[in-house]
C-alpha positions in Angstrom: -26.8 -27.8 -64.6 -24.4 -30.4 -62.8 -22.2 -29.7 -60.5 -18.3 -29.0 -61.3 -16.2 -31.7 -61.2 -14.0 -30.3 -58.2 -17.4 -29.6 -56.1 -18.1 -33.2 -56.9 -14.7 -34.8 -55.9 -14.9 -32.7 -52.6 -18.6 -32.7 -51.4 -19.6 -35.8 -50.2 -23.6 -34.7 -50.3 -23.0 -33.1 -53.6 -22.1 -36.4 -55.1 -25.1 -38.1 -53.4 -27.6 -35.2 -54.6 -26.2 -35.5 -58.4 -26.7 -39.3 -58.9 -30.1 -40.0 -57.1 -32.0 -36.9 -56.6 -31.2 -35.0 -59.9 -31.3 -38.3 -61.5 -28.1 -38.7 -63.5 -27.3 -41.8 -62.2 -23.9 -42.8 -62.4 -23.9 -42.7 -66.1 -24.3 -38.7 -65.2 -20.8 -39.5 -63.7 -19.4 -41.1 -66.1 -19.9 -38.8 -68.5 -18.1 -35.9 -66.8 -15.2 -36.9 -67.8 -13.8 -37.7 -64.0 -10.4 -38.7 -63.5 -10.8 -40.2 -60.6 -13.3 -42.2 -58.6 -15.4 -40.3 -56.2 -15.2 -41.6 -53.0 -18.6 -43.2 -52.4 -17.6 -45.9 -54.9 -14.1 -47.4 -53.3 -14.9 -50.4 -52.1 -13.1 -52.3 -49.1 -10.2 -53.6 -50.5 -11.4 -57.3 -50.4 -13.9 -56.6 -52.4 -12.4 -54.7 -55.2 -11.9 -56.5 -58.7 -8.2 -56.2 -58.5 -8.4 -58.2 -54.9 -10.8 -61.3 -56.2 -8.9 -64.9 -57.4 -9.7 -66.0 -60.8 -10.2 -69.1 -62.2 -8.7 -69.9 -65.4 -9.5 -72.4 -68.0 -13.1 -72.7 -66.5 -16.6 -71.8 -67.4 -20.1 -72.7 -66.7 -22.2 -75.3 -68.6 -23.2 -74.3 -71.9 -26.6 -76.1 -72.9 -27.9 -76.8 -76.2 -31.6 -76.3 -76.3 -32.6 -77.5 -79.6 -34.3 -80.5 -78.6 -36.1 -79.7 -75.9 -37.8 -82.8 -75.6 -34.2 -84.9 -75.5 -34.2 -86.6 -71.6 -30.3 -85.7 -71.9 -31.1 -82.3 -71.9 -33.1 -82.4 -68.9 -30.4 -84.2 -67.4 -27.7 -81.6 -68.0 -30.2 -78.6 -66.7 -31.0 -80.6 -63.7 -26.8 -81.7 -63.2 -25.8 -78.1 -63.8 -28.0 -76.6 -61.2 -26.6 -78.8 -58.6 -23.3 -78.5 -59.8 -23.0 -74.7 -60.5 -26.0 -72.9 -59.7 -25.2 -71.3 -63.4 -25.1 -72.3 -66.8 -26.1 -70.9 -70.1 -28.4 -71.8 -72.5 -28.4 -71.5 -77.0 -30.9 -72.3 -79.5 -33.7 -71.5 -77.0 -36.4 -70.5 -78.7 -36.4 -66.5 -78.3 -36.1 -65.0 -81.0 -32.7 -63.0 -81.7 -34.5 -59.9 -82.5 -36.3 -60.0 -79.4 -32.8 -59.9 -77.2 -31.4 -57.0 -79.7 -34.6 -55.1 -79.2 -34.7 -55.2 -75.6 -30.5 -53.9 -75.6 -31.1 -51.4 -77.9 -34.3 -49.9 -76.0 -32.1 -50.2 -72.6 -29.5 -47.7 -74.2 -32.3 -45.8 -75.8 -34.2 -45.4 -71.7 -30.8 -44.6 -70.1 -30.0 -42.4 -72.9 -32.8 -40.3 -71.6 -32.1 -36.7 -70.0 -31.9 -37.1 -66.2 -35.2 -35.2 -66.3 -37.1 -38.1 -68.1 -35.7 -40.7 -65.8 -36.4 -39.0 -62.7 -39.7 -39.2 -63.3 -39.5 -43.2 -62.4 -37.4 -42.8 -59.2 -38.7 -43.6 -55.8 -40.8 -40.5 -54.4 -41.7 -39.7 -57.9 -42.8 -42.7 -59.7 -46.2 -43.0 -60.1 -46.2 -46.7 -59.0 -44.0 -48.5 -56.4 -43.9 -51.7 -59.8 -41.5 -49.0 -61.7 -38.4 -47.8 -60.4 -35.1 -46.2 -61.8 -32.3 -46.2 -59.3 -28.3 -46.3 -59.0 -26.7 -48.9 -56.9 -28.4 -51.7 -54.6 -29.3 -50.0 -51.4 -27.7 -46.4 -51.4 -29.0 -46.2 -47.6 -27.6 -49.5 -46.4 -24.2 -49.4 -48.1 -21.2 -48.1 -47.1 -20.0 -47.9 -50.7 -22.1 -47.6 -53.6 -22.0 -49.9 -56.6 -21.4 -48.7 -60.4 -24.6 -48.9 -61.7 -27.8 -47.8 -62.3 -31.2 -49.8 -63.7 -34.9 -49.7 -64.0 -37.1 -51.9 -62.0 -40.0 -53.2 -63.9 -42.4 -55.5 -61.8 -45.1 -57.1 -63.9 -48.6 -57.1 -62.5 -50.5 -57.0 -65.8 -50.4 -56.5 -68.9 -52.7 -53.0 -68.3 -50.3 -51.6 -65.7 -47.6 -52.6 -67.3 -48.9 -50.2 -70.8 -50.3 -47.4 -68.1 -46.8 -47.3 -66.2 -43.8 -48.4 -67.9 -41.3 -46.1 -69.9 -43.1 -45.8 -73.4 -39.7 -45.8 -74.9 -38.7 -49.8 -73.4 -42.0 -51.2 -72.0 -43.1 -52.9 -75.5 -39.3 -54.5 -76.0 -39.6 -55.4 -71.8 -42.9 -57.0 -72.2 -41.9 -59.2 -75.2 -38.7 -60.6 -73.8 -40.4 -61.7 -70.5 -43.3 -63.2 -72.8 -41.1 -65.0 -75.1 -39.3 -65.9 -72.2 -42.1 -67.6 -70.4 -41.7 -70.9 -72.4 -38.2 -71.6 -71.5 -38.8 -70.9 -67.7 -41.9 -73.3 -67.7 -39.5 -75.9 -69.8 -36.9 -75.6 -67.6 -38.9 -75.8 -64.2 -40.4 -78.6 -65.4 -37.4 -80.8 -65.5 -36.2 -79.6 -62.7 -38.9 -80.5 -60.9 -39.2 -83.8 -62.4 -35.7 -84.7 -60.4 -37.2 -83.5 -57.2 -40.4 -85.7 -57.7 -42.6 -83.2 -58.9 -44.3 -84.7 -62.2 -46.6 -82.2 -62.6 -46.7 -78.2 -62.3 -49.9 -77.9 -61.0 -51.8 -74.2 -60.8 -50.5 -74.1 -56.8 -47.2 -75.2 -58.0 -47.0 -72.8 -60.9 -47.9 -70.0 -58.8 -45.0 -71.0 -56.3 -42.6 -71.3 -58.5 -43.2 -68.6 -61.1 -46.2 -66.2 -59.5 -44.3 -63.3 -59.7 -41.8 -61.3 -62.2 -40.0 -58.8 -62.3 -37.2 -57.4 -65.0 -34.6 -55.2 -64.7 -32.6 -53.0 -67.2 -28.9 -52.8 -65.7 -26.8 -49.9 -67.1 -22.8 -50.2 -65.5 -21.2 -47.0 -67.5 -17.4 -47.0 -68.1 -15.5 -46.2 -65.1 -12.6 -44.2 -64.4 -11.3 -46.6 -61.9 -12.8 -49.7 -61.7 -10.3 -51.8 -60.0 -11.7 -49.7 -57.1 -15.0 -50.5 -56.8 -17.7 -53.2 -58.2 -20.3 -53.0 -60.5 -22.8 -55.6 -58.2 -21.5 -56.7 -55.2 -21.3 -60.5 -54.4 -24.5 -62.1 -53.7 -26.9 -64.7 -54.6 -30.7 -63.9 -55.9 -34.4 -64.5 -54.1 -35.6 -65.5 -57.2 -36.4 -69.0 -58.0 -34.6 -68.7 -61.3 -33.4 -65.4 -62.9 -33.2 -65.6 -66.6 -29.9 -63.1 -67.7 -29.7 -61.4 -70.8 -26.0 -60.2 -71.2 -24.4 -57.7 -74.3 -21.2 -58.9 -75.5 -19.2 -57.0 -73.2 -18.3 -59.4 -70.0 -18.1 -58.5 -66.4 -20.2 -61.2 -64.8 -18.2 -63.5 -62.3 -19.5 -66.4 -60.6 -18.0 -67.8 -57.5 -16.7 -72.1 -57.6 -18.8 -74.1 -54.8 -17.5 -76.0 -51.9 -16.1 -73.0 -50.2 -13.6 -72.2 -53.0 -12.8 -68.7 -53.1 -12.0 -68.3 -57.1 -14.4 -66.6 -59.6 -15.1 -67.9 -62.8 -15.8 -65.2 -65.8 -19.4 -65.9 -67.5 -17.8 -65.3 -70.9 -21.3 -63.6 -73.4 -22.4 -66.4 -75.9 -24.0 -64.8 -78.9 -27.8 -65.2 -78.9 -27.7 -66.9 -75.1 -29.3 -66.5 -72.2 -27.5 -67.2 -68.5 -29.8 -69.2 -66.1 -29.1 -69.0 -62.3 -31.0 -70.8 -59.3 -31.8 -68.3 -56.8 -32.4 -68.6 -52.8 -36.3 -69.6 -53.5 -35.1 -72.6 -55.5 -32.6 -73.6 -53.1 -34.9 -73.7 -50.4 -37.8 -75.6 -52.1 -34.8 -78.3 -53.1 -33.8 -78.4 -49.6 -30.1 -77.5 -50.9 -29.8 -80.0 -54.0 -30.2 -77.1 -56.2 -27.5 -74.3 -55.3 -28.1 -70.3 -55.9 -24.6 -68.9 -56.1 -22.8 -65.9 -55.4 -22.2 -63.8 -58.3 -20.6 -60.1 -59.2 -20.3 -57.7 -61.9 -16.9 -55.9 -62.3 -16.9 -52.5 -63.6 -14.9 -51.9 -66.8 -12.8 -49.3 -67.5 -13.4 -49.1 -71.3 -16.7 -50.1 -72.4 -20.5 -49.5 -70.9 -22.1 -52.6 -70.2 -26.1 -53.6 -70.1 -27.7 -56.7 -68.9 -31.4 -57.8 -68.9 -32.6 -60.1 -66.0 -35.9 -61.2 -65.6 -36.3 -62.5 -62.1 -39.0 -65.6 -61.6 -40.5 -65.5 -58.2 -42.9 -67.1 -55.8 -45.9 -64.4 -55.1 -44.9 -62.2 -52.1 -47.4 -63.8 -49.8 -46.4 -67.7 -50.4 -44.9 -69.4 -47.7 -41.5 -70.8 -49.4 -39.9 -74.1 -47.5 -38.8 -77.6 -48.5 -41.1 -79.4 -51.2 -43.1 -82.2 -49.5 -42.0 -84.3 -52.7 -38.3 -84.1 -51.6 -38.8 -84.9 -48.2 -41.4 -87.3 -48.6 -38.5 -90.2 -48.2 -37.8 -89.0 -45.0 -35.0 -86.2 -45.9 -34.5 -84.0 -43.4 -35.5 -80.4 -43.8 -32.4 -77.9 -43.8 -34.8 -75.0 -44.5 -37.7 -73.2 -42.0 -40.6 -72.2 -44.3 -40.6 -68.5 -44.6 -42.9 -66.1 -46.1 -41.7 -64.9 -49.6 -42.1 -61.0 -48.9 -40.1 -61.8 -45.4 -37.5 -63.0 -47.1 -37.2 -60.3 -49.8 -37.6 -57.3 -47.3 -34.9 -59.2 -45.7 -32.5 -59.0 -48.6 -33.4 -55.5 -49.2 -32.7 -54.1 -46.2 -28.6 -54.9 -46.4 -26.1 -54.3 -49.0 -25.1 -57.5 -51.3 -23.1 -59.8 -48.6 -22.6 -62.9 -50.6 -25.2 -65.7 -49.6 -26.1 -64.0 -46.0 -29.9 -64.0 -46.6 -29.9 -67.5 -47.2 -28.9 -68.2 -43.1 -32.0 -66.6 -42.5 -34.4 -69.7 -43.8 -32.2 -72.0 -42.3 -33.6 -74.2 -39.2 
């Protein structure tokens, strides 16, 4: 049986045991009808949703991909990667039913009893490639994020078939497969502007040799103004392809030191694309990985499904030779991808501090 509400609010260890060790997650807290947010989730004042500055009347680009071969489409992709770091794409070719199916499967996974979900948690999962958890880095964080997740690292179809949860593996795999073409075409356009005229096998491994898909679940929150769904950060990926539902809550920081944040409104059938740190490093800073965050919601549960497209863990990332061949000076050193990722995951979300790790 779950602890009573009064115990939860008064005993810190009970909250963590209930959420993490017993597998109820923040979903379990939300379903208890709490009238106040447990103290573990109260963020420092400067990180709370109620204190951030929202830019009005601005939005990231929305690019129509109906004609992939139109040079203007490639130009729009590269311009957005340079000037915004984020953009949405519509008419991209991933069927709407595939998107709807993976959203439905996400709700169904998080609707499972805690004793089913806990089977995929750290220490109980049969593989490190499948992980159910909560927040981002609970060991390192002073304040927890109001989010549960299922993280699925793709090794092979056989591995996924054997270890991914049966209720969502087919839908998650189908979303990944159908997005492959989109990812490849986006990278071809982005590489072309960097004077990489062909993505050979070596470049393919470097750019998209590793993939991970997350099912993210943000329950309705009793005090959304005091916490965050995800704290401000940039992704470590090459690219991230994000499917969000119609609730909203994703915010992107404006470039050039501006403190304002721009809401990324849900567009039916769209995918949100953002540049990750790996591509910022490979482009020597031409393409930008941008801080983003998710605000908790006091009225509705939100889900999102990102596909993180990464170099392989054993790859070394640094400015591409084609970028530097004109004499441009490198801003970043070469770093082992696995070292970079470990540096990212060992600390709380902290803006873009991780990319500083790679600077010369």
